N, C-alpha and C positions, 0 to 999 in steps of 0.2 A: 211290526216295527210304531212307536208311540209316541206322539210331539207334543207336549201340552202347551199351554203358552201360560203367564197369571204378570198379572201388576196392570195391567194399564188402566185407564180409568181419565177424570177432566181433572184438568193442571192449570195453572196462572202461566199467564208466558213470564219466562225466566225461571220459572218451578223443574223438580227435579222428577221424576221414577227411575224405578228399574225393573223390567221386564227380565223374565224366568221360565227356559225354556225347559220343563223334567223330560228326560227321554228315556226309552223304555224299547228294546226288543234286535237288538243291535251293540255291537263293542264300540261304545261310545268313543274314544282315548285315538280308535282310529280312523275316525270320520271328520271331515271339512264340515262346519256347524256355518252355515246364515242365518240374518236376519233380514228380513226383505220390509214393506214397507207398497200399502196399497194407498192411496189418498181419494178424496172424494171424487168420483167422474176422470180419473186419473188410473193409466196404467201402472202395476206393479213394478218395483225398485229393487235395487241392492240399497244396503244400508254398512251391511258390516259384515266382513266373514271373519271365523277362527280358523285355520289351518290344521290339519291332525297334528304337527309339529311345533304350535302356537305362533305362529307368523299371525300377521292380525294385515286386515284393509279395511278402509270406509270410504265412503261417499263422500266427493269431497264438501255436499252440502252438509255435513255430519262432522268434518275434522275438529280435533279441536271439544270437539260439545257433547260425542256419543263414547262409549268406551266395551266394545265386547270383548267376554273373559267367560272360561270354561272351569268349570271342578268336575275333574275325569273321578274324582271318587264318587260328586253325588250326579253322573250324567243330565248336568243339567248345567247351560250356556245365558247370561245373561247381559244385557244390555244395559248398560247407567248409563242416562239420559239425563243432558243439563245445558242450563241452559234456551229450555225448551221454547220453542215458537210458535204461531198461528201454523205455519207451514207445516209444523210438524203433526200433525191430527192426519192421522190414517188407522188404519187397520195392519199392526207389525207381524208377521209371520215367522217364524223361526221353518227353519228346513236341514237337511243334513244329505250327507251323500259319501260313501267310501271314497268315490275318487276325488284327487284334488283338483279338480277343474271340469268345465263342463255343466250342463244339468244339476240339479239337485230332486233326489231320488221317493224323498216324505216330506210333506209340510207338517207342518199342525193344521188347527183351526182360524187360529190368532184372537187377536186382543184387539181392543180399541183402543185408542190415544189420543184424544180431545185433549187442545190443546187454547184456552181461551188468550181473549185479547185485552 
């Protein structure tokens, strides 16, 4: 199983970025996909989830600004981030699980997002 994030970078507050997580080694359409982030000096936190059925959930801090989507044909999950704020600065990780709840089984290596004020 491999998950490879890309799309991070440095952006000014109010800007946008789209993160991608390309996957292999499992049946993507069967799996729950999640985006997490770890701000500097803080614990990792859930950002968004896409279930195998396509339903989505978001952390309150990103609702209305971030959108998770998945392309089952490309085995890729995306995180579109808009109206970015300095507090969105973090390493962003994607994760996957065959189960629809509970811990994730596999993680990517992360991609850095830095939002300047």
